C-alpha positions in Angstrom: 64.5 100.2 77.4 64.2 103.3 79.6 60.9 104.2 78.1 59.0 100.8 77.8 55.4 100.3 76.9 54.3 99.4 80.5 50.9 98.1 79.4 52.6 95.1 77.9 54.5 94.2 81.1 52.9 92.0 83.7 54.1 91.2 87.2 53.6 87.7 88.5 52.2 86.7 91.8 55.7 86.0 93.0 56.8 89.5 91.8 54.1 91.1 93.9 55.2 89.3 97.0 59.0 89.6 96.3 58.9 93.4 95.6 56.1 94.3 98.0 58.3 96.9 99.9 58.9 98.6 96.5 55.3 98.5 95.4 54.1 100.4 98.5 56.5 103.2 97.8 54.7 105.9 95.8 57.9 106.8 94.0 58.3 103.2 92.8 54.9 101.5 92.8 53.6 99.2 90.1 55.0 101.4 87.2 58.5 101.6 88.7 58.7 97.9 89.4 57.7 97.2 85.8 60.4 99.5 84.6 62.9 97.6 86.8 61.7 94.3 85.4 62.4 95.2 81.8 65.6 97.2 82.4 69.0 96.0 81.4 72.2 97.0 83.2 75.8 96.2 82.3 78.3 96.0 85.2 82.0 96.3 84.3 83.8 94.4 86.9 82.8 92.1 89.8 85.2 93.4 92.4 84.8 95.7 95.4 82.3 98.0 93.7 80.6 95.4 91.4 79.9 93.0 94.3 77.5 95.1 96.3 76.1 96.7 93.2 75.2 93.4 91.6 73.6 92.1 94.8 71.3 95.1 95.1 70.4 95.3 91.4 69.4 91.7 91.4 67.4 92.1 94.6 65.7 95.2 93.2 64.3 93.2 90.3 66.5 94.3 87.4 65.4 92.0 84.6 68.7 91.7 82.7 72.2 92.1 84.1 75.4 91.8 82.1 78.7 91.2 83.7 82.2 91.8 82.2 85.1 90.3 84.0 88.0 87.9 83.2 89.5 87.5 86.7 89.3 84.6 89.2 88.4 84.8 92.8 91.4 85.2 95.1 91.5 84.9 98.9 92.5 88.6 99.2 89.3 89.6 97.4 87.0 88.3 100.1 87.7 91.2 102.5 85.5 93.5 100.3 84.1 91.5 97.3 81.1 90.3 99.2 79.4 88.6 96.2 82.1 85.9 96.3 82.7 83.2 98.8 85.6 81.0 100.0 84.3 78.0 97.9 84.8 80.1 94.7 88.5 80.8 95.3 90.4 80.1 92.0 87.2 80.1 89.9 85.9 82.7 87.5 84.4 85.8 89.2 81.6 86.0 86.7 80.4 82.5 87.5 80.6 83.2 91.2 78.6 86.4 90.7 76.0 84.7 88.6 75.5 81.9 91.1 74.9 84.4 93.9 72.6 86.6 91.8 70.4 83.7 90.9 70.2 82.7 94.6 68.9 86.2 95.3 66.6 86.5 92.2 66.2 83.4 90.0 64.1 85.4 87.5 67.0 87.7 86.6 68.6 87.1 83.2 72.4 87.1 83.7 74.7 87.6 80.7 78.4 86.8 81.1 81.3 88.3 79.2 84.4 86.6 80.4 86.8 88.9 78.6 88.8 92.1 78.9 86.8 95.1 77.7 88.7 96.5 74.7 88.2 99.1 72.0 87.4 96.1 69.7 84.6 94.6 71.7 83.2 97.5 73.9 80.6 98.9 71.6 79.1 95.4 70.8 79.0 94.5 74.5 77.6 97.7 75.8 75.1 98.4 73.0 72.2 96.1 74.2 72.0 97.6 77.7 70.2 100.6 79.0 72.7 101.7 81.6 76.4 100.9 82.2 77.9 100.9 85.7 81.7 101.3 85.9 83.2 99.2 88.7 86.7 99.2 87.3 89.9 100.3 89.0 92.2 101.5 86.2 92.3 104.6 84.0 92.4 102.9 80.5 89.2 101.0 81.1 87.5 104.1 82.7 88.2 106.2 79.6 87.1 103.3 77.4 83.8 102.9 79.2 83.2 106.6 79.1 83.9 107.0 75.4 81.8 104.0 74.5 78.9 105.3 76.5 79.2 108.7 74.9 79.2 107.1 71.4 76.2 105.0 72.3 74.4 107.6 74.4 74.3 105.4 77.5 74.3 106.7 81.1 77.5 105.8 82.9 77.2 105.3 86.7 80.7 105.9 88.0 82.4 105.0 91.3 86.0 104.8 92.5 87.6 103.8 95.8 91.0 104.1 97.5 92.0 103.5 101.1 89.2 105.3 103.1 87.9 107.6 100.3 85.4 107.1 97.6 83.7 109.0 94.7 80.5 108.5 92.9 78.6 110.4 90.1 76.6 109.8 86.9 78.2 110.6 83.6 76.6 111.2 80.2 73.1 111.5 81.4 70.6 114.1 80.1 73.2 116.4 78.7 75.4 116.2 81.8 79.2 115.9 82.0 81.2 112.8 81.1 84.4 111.3 82.6 86.6 113.5 80.4 85.1 116.6 82.0 86.4 115.4 85.4 89.7 114.0 84.1 90.6 115.6 80.7 94.0 113.9 80.8 95.1 110.7 82.6 97.7 111.0 85.4 101.2 109.7 84.6 101.4 105.9 85.1 102.2 104.9 88.6 101.3 108.3 90.1 98.0 107.0 91.5 98.6 103.8 93.6 96.2 100.9 93.1 94.2 99.4 95.9 96.7 96.5 95.8 99.5 99.0 96.6 97.7 101.4 98.9 94.9 99.3 100.4 91.2 99.9 100.8 88.7 99.7 103.6 86.4 96.8 102.8 83.1 98.4 103.8 84.0 101.5 101.8 83.4 99.4 98.7 79.9 98.5 99.9 79.0 102.2 100.5 80.2 103.4 97.1 78.8 100.4 95.2 75.5 100.8 96.9 75.4 104.5 95.9 76.0 103.3 92.3 73.1 100.9 92.6 70.9 103.6 94.1 71.6 105.9 91.1 71.0 103.1 88.7 67.6 102.4 90.1 66.7 106.1 90.2 67.5 106.5 86.5 65.4 103.4 85.7 62.3 104.5 87.6 62.7 108.2 86.7 62.6 109.5 90.3 64.7 111.8 92.4 67.7 113.9 91.5 70.7 111.9 90.2 74.3 112.7 90.8 74.7 113.9 87.2 76.6 117.2 87.4 77.6 116.5 91.0 80.7 114.5 92.2 80.0 113.0 95.6 83.1 112.6 97.8 83.1 110.3 100.8 85.6 110.2 103.6 84.9 107.1 105.6 87.6 107.8 108.2 86.0 111.1 109.2 82.5 110.1 108.1 82.0 113.1 105.8 80.3 113.6 102.5 81.1 116.5 100.2 79.9 117.6 96.8 81.7 119.2 93.9 79.8 120.6 90.9 80.7 119.2 87.5 79.9 120.8 84.2 80.5 119.8 80.6 83.6 121.4 79.2 82.4 123.5 76.2 85.8 123.1 74.5 86.4 119.4 75.2 87.4 117.3 72.1 84.6 115.5 70.4 84.7 111.7 70.9 84.4 110.2 67.4 85.8 106.7 67.9 87.4 104.4 70.4 91.2 104.6 70.6 94.1 102.7 72.1 93.5 103.6 75.7 96.6 101.9 77.0 98.6 104.2 74.7 96.5 107.2 75.7 97.3 106.5 79.4 101.0 106.0 78.7 101.1 102.4 79.8 103.3 101.0 77.0 105.7 103.9 77.4 105.9 103.4 81.1 106.5 99.6 80.7 109.3 100.2 78.2 110.9 102.7 80.5 110.6 100.2 83.4 112.1 97.3 81.3 114.9 99.6 80.3 115.6 100.4 84.0 115.5 96.8 84.9 118.0 95.9 82.2 120.3 98.6 83.4 119.8 97.7 87.1 121.6 95.0 89.0 119.3 92.3 90.3 119.6 89.2 92.5 117.1 86.5 93.1 115.7 85.6 96.5 117.8 82.4 96.3 121.0 84.4 95.9 120.0 86.7 98.7 119.4 83.7 101.0 122.8 82.4 100.2 124.4 85.7 101.1 122.5 85.7 104.4 123.3 82.0 105.1 127.0 82.6 104.5 127.0 85.4 107.0 128.2 87.9 104.5 128.3 91.2 106.2 129.5 93.5 103.4 126.0 94.7 102.4 123.0 96.5 103.8 119.5 95.0 103.1 117.2 97.9 102.6 113.4 97.6 102.8 111.6 100.5 101.2 108.0 99.5 102.1 105.8 101.4 104.5 106.1 100.9 108.3 102.8 99.1 108.6 103.8 96.7 105.8 107.1 96.0 107.7 105.1 95.0 110.7 103.2 92.4 108.6 106.2 90.7 107.1 110.0 91.3 107.0 113.2 89.6 106.0 115.5 89.2 109.0 118.3 91.7 109.1 116.6 94.3 106.8 116.5 98.0 107.6 113.4 100.0 106.9 113.6 103.3 105.0 110.3 103.9 103.2 110.3 105.0 99.6 108.4 108.2 100.5 111.5 109.3 102.6 113.8 108.5 99.7 111.6 110.5 97.4 111.7 113.6 99.6 115.5 113.3 100.0 115.6 112.6 103.7 116.0 108.9 103.1 118.8 109.4 100.6 120.9 110.9 103.4 120.0 108.0 105.8 121.0 105.4 103.2 124.4 107.1 102.6 125.0 107.2 106.4 123.9 103.6 106.7 126.1 102.2 104.0 129.4 103.4 105.3 131.3 101.6 102.6 129.0 98.6 102.3 127.1 97.7 99.2 123.3 98.2 98.9 120.7 95.5 98.3 117.1 96.8 98.3 113.7 95.1 98.3 110.0 95.9 98.7 106.8 93.9 98.3 107.3 92.9 94.6 110.4 94.7 93.4 108.7 97.7 91.9 109.1 100.3 94.6 112.6 99.2 95.4 113.5 99.6 91.7 112.1 103.1 91.9 114.1 103.8 95.1 117.3 102.5 93.5 116.7 104.8 90.5 116.5 107.8 92.8 119.5 106.7 94.8 121.5 106.2 91.6 120.9 109.8 90.7 122.3 110.7 94.1 125.5 108.7 93.5 124.5 105.5 95.3 124.5 102.2 93.3 122.5 99.2 94.5 121.1 95.8 93.6 117.4 95.0 93.5 115.8 91.8 94.9 113.7 90.4 92.1 110.1 89.7 93.2 110.6 91.3 96.6 109.2 89.8 99.8 106.4 88.0 97.9 109.0 85.9 96.2 110.9 85.4 99.5 107.7 84.0 101.1 106.8 81.9 98.1 110.2 80.4 97.3 112.3 80.7 100.5 110.3 81.0 103.7 106.5 80.2 103.5 106.1 81.3 107.2 106.5 84.9 106.1 102.9 86.2 105.5 101.8 87.4 102.1 99.4 90.4 101.8 
């Protein structure tokens, strides 16, 4: 309800006290706080972006907040997902988020959708809300959220994060561009690493999530200039902000319905190719690798293709580090050939994905090898718990 009948909305005595710092701002005042009280916002995800976003929306006095998430709290989340706590590890994120929101603002209505957002349910879930805030971390869901917002004419407050860099903008607002104007086509699967693969600075999530909350509040109270038509780029490592102009593409395809976004982003095709490669690739389990190491077998080279800083965190004794990036640029291929010297090759990484990719490249260069299924995570879980997981 972005244009409510404000005469029908009353603030309570507690509202006046709670939001006093808003009320004395001329740009917010009584009218703005009433708008916040009757506004409804749907947050997709309660992760790194959703956590600070939800905290500040609740504190600002948003009357109704919807949360879509189907994940549980993991210890590795706590470095950046500040709405969750240690006592909630293993429990649903949406329950953890609701509990914290109601501690901040017991007058907020919190709707929970413990489900994956899909083409079948997106329109029904999004329809009742004034604004959608995208806190997701994958391309299929971003395209789905965008297209649903276009079909329902809802503002889409967007943010993304990776390592030390973040982006924020507002899509589909007052004739402005939408996500497809920024990314007409999705990148090939696997080309853009996830935060689980590449890492992310915890406080970066707070900055971008708070920017999203700021834009949401501005849209509701109708004040200031939003990021619609502007993509804000943030470099935390060098503490720099930049802006890029975004314009609607006049020849972009018209969005008429929701589609299969996994298919659109090439996920099934990539999985099929990956499964085919795994079937064709020689594999051993971590138990079999341990037996080889225990037997003192010295007819193989154990290759670790992770990054150097990962190797510092955890390693399997006797492994040799040649990062995947070096194998991809050809330099590592030469190193591997020199290293083997007639020995057979066994490769591993964190989970088995990157080492499989490395072995595929090496096979094209005439070097056959065997992949360690599950990588060092499986080694830590099933063989040596003293090896840290990350």
